[in-house]
C-alpha positions as CSV (number, residue, x, y, z in Angstrom):
1,L,260.5,142.8,111.7
2,F,262.3,142.5,115.7
3,G,261.2,145.9,116.6
4,A,263.7,147.9,118.2
5,A,266.0,145.3,118.2
6,S,269.5,146.4,117.0
7,S,271.6,144.2,114.8
8,A,274.2,143.9,117.5
9,Q,271.4,142.1,119.8
10,L,270.7,139.7,117.1
11,V,273.5,138.9,115.6
12,G,274.9,135.4,116.5
13,R,271.8,134.6,118.2
14,D,270.3,131.2,117.2
15,V,267.1,132.1,114.7
16,R,265.5,129.5,116.3
17,D,265.2,131.0,120.0
18,L,263.1,133.9,118.1
19,V,260.6,131.4,116.9
20,A,257.3,131.1,119.2
21,P,257.3,127.9,121.4
22,E,254.1,126.5,119.5
23,D,256.6,126.6,116.0
24,Q,259.8,125.5,117.7
25,T,259.2,121.7,116.4
26,R,258.4,122.5,112.7
27,V,260.8,125.0,112.7
28,R,263.4,122.6,113.8
29,E,262.2,119.9,111.5
30,R,262.6,122.0,108.4
31,M,266.1,123.4,109.4
32,A,267.3,119.8,109.9
33,S,265.7,119.0,106.6
34,L,267.8,121.6,105.0
35,A,270.9,120.7,107.0
36,T,270.9,116.8,106.1
37,G,270.1,117.5,102.4
38,A,266.8,116.1,102.7
39,A,265.3,119.2,101.0
40,E,267.0,122.4,98.9
41,V,264.5,124.7,100.1
42,V,261.9,125.0,102.8
43,P,258.5,126.0,101.5
44,L,256.7,129.1,102.5
45,T,255.6,128.6,106.2
46,E,254.1,130.9,108.3
47,L,254.7,130.8,112.0
48,C,255.2,133.4,115.0
49,Y,258.6,135.0,116.2
50,V,258.6,136.5,119.6
51,R,260.5,139.7,119.7
52,L,263.4,140.4,122.3
53,D,260.5,142.5,124.0
54,G,258.6,139.7,124.2
55,S,256.0,140.9,121.6
56,R,254.8,138.7,118.9
57,V,255.0,139.3,114.8
58,E,253.1,136.6,112.3
59,V,255.8,135.8,109.6
60,E,255.7,134.3,106.5
61,S,259.2,132.4,105.8
62,T,261.1,130.5,103.5
63,G,264.8,128.9,103.7
64,T,267.4,127.7,101.7
65,L,271.2,125.7,101.9
66,I,273.6,128.0,100.5
67,D,277.3,128.0,100.6
68,L,278.6,130.7,102.4
69,D,282.3,131.1,102.2
70,G,282.8,127.5,101.9
71,Q,280.6,126.8,105.1
72,P,276.6,125.4,104.6
73,A,274.3,128.0,105.9
74,I,270.6,128.3,105.6
75,L,269.2,131.6,103.9
76,T,265.8,132.6,105.1
77,V,263.4,135.3,103.6
78,T,260.9,136.4,106.1
79,R,258.3,138.7,105.6
80,D,255.9,140.3,108.2
81,I,252.6,139.4,107.6
82,T,250.6,140.4,111.2
83,E,249.0,143.1,109.2
84,R,247.4,140.8,106.2
85,K,246.5,138.5,109.1
86,H,244.6,140.7,111.5
87,A,242.8,141.9,108.0
88,A,242.0,138.1,107.4
89,E,240.6,137.6,110.6
90,Q,238.3,140.9,110.5
91,I,237.2,139.6,106.9
92,L,236.3,136.9,108.2
93,R,234.5,137.9,111.4
94,E,232.5,140.1,109.1
95,R,231.6,137.4,107.1
96,N,230.4,135.1,110.0
97,F,228.6,138.4,111.1
98,R,226.9,138.6,107.3
99,Q,225.7,135.1,107.1
100,R,224.6,135.3,111.2
101,L,222.4,138.5,110.1
102,I,221.3,136.5,106.8
103,E,220.0,133.4,108.5
104,S,218.0,135.2,111.2
105,I,215.8,137.0,108.5
106,P,212.6,135.1,109.2
107,G,211.6,135.2,105.7
108,V,213.3,134.3,102.3
109,F,216.7,136.0,101.3
110,Y,218.9,136.4,98.5
111,L,221.3,138.3,96.4
112,F,222.4,137.4,92.9
113,D,224.5,139.3,90.3
114,Q,223.6,140.7,86.8
115,D,224.4,137.4,85.4
116,G,222.0,135.7,87.5
117,R,224.8,133.7,89.6
118,F,223.4,133.5,93.8
119,L,226.0,135.1,95.8
120,L,224.2,134.8,99.1
121,W,221.2,132.8,100.6
122,N,219.4,132.1,103.6
123,R,218.4,128.3,104.5
124,N,214.7,130.0,104.1
125,F,215.0,130.0,100.8
126,E,216.5,126.4,100.2
127,A,213.7,125.1,102.5
128,V,211.1,126.7,100.7
129,V,212.4,125.8,97.1
130,G,213.5,122.1,97.9
131,Y,217.6,123.1,96.5
132,S,220.6,122.3,98.3
133,A,223.1,124.9,98.7
134,E,225.1,123.0,96.0
135,E,221.9,123.2,93.9
136,M,221.4,126.7,94.6
137,A,225.2,128.0,93.7
138,A,224.3,126.3,90.3
139,A,220.8,127.8,89.7
140,H,219.4,130.9,88.5
141,P,216.9,133.2,90.0
142,L,214.2,132.6,87.0
143,D,214.7,129.3,87.8
144,F,212.5,129.2,90.6
145,F,209.1,131.0,88.6
146,E,206.9,129.6,86.0
147,G,204.5,131.0,83.5
148,S,203.4,134.9,83.9
149,D,205.6,134.7,87.6
150,R,208.6,134.4,85.3
151,D,207.4,136.9,83.1
152,L,206.9,139.5,85.9
153,V,210.4,138.7,87.9
154,T,212.5,139.0,84.6
155,Q,210.9,142.3,84.1
156,R,211.5,143.3,87.6
157,I,215.0,141.9,87.5
158,G,215.3,144.8,84.4
159,A,214.1,147.5,86.5
160,V,216.8,146.8,89.3
161,L,219.4,146.8,86.8
162,T,218.6,150.2,85.2
163,D,216.6,152.0,88.1
164,G,218.5,150.2,91.3
165,N,214.9,148.8,93.1
166,A,211.8,146.8,91.7
167,N,209.0,145.2,93.7
168,A,207.3,141.9,92.5
169,E,205.0,139.8,94.2
170,A,205.4,136.0,92.7
171,Q,205.0,132.3,93.9
172,F,208.4,130.2,94.1
173,K,208.5,127.3,92.1
174,S,209.5,124.5,94.7
175,R,210.2,121.1,94.1
């Protein structure tokens, strides 16, 4: 957690001195709530520590007030979550890229699973069928077709699920 720092370099240090400046106030408030008895446990909190070499590490931490040889002490459990935070940021960047890509498609785009739940669609699809995003999330792909077009799309969906691909030309039913 603290890189190459030895335990000798950390013993006797106030842990609050290792907390990043932007998290100092929050950590001091939470420690004070334990020390005054206002809380017995500090809820799991994400914050940033600054290592002795100046590098930063994202952590998840919780604390509880304990009795240590007759003296009150705060027992803290802290876990490095730097990789998890970076992975979450990467997923968010990829999700945003994917959505921008889908929105840039000039025509209608939609993706649904084998149970007929829409997973993705672009605003062009909403505009063509006249449904809001909330309504789209509750709709089934066949809701947008009527008569022989609905029969054709039903058959083509079955072909996609068995063969992996299919083509259809049909009219969307709009509001």
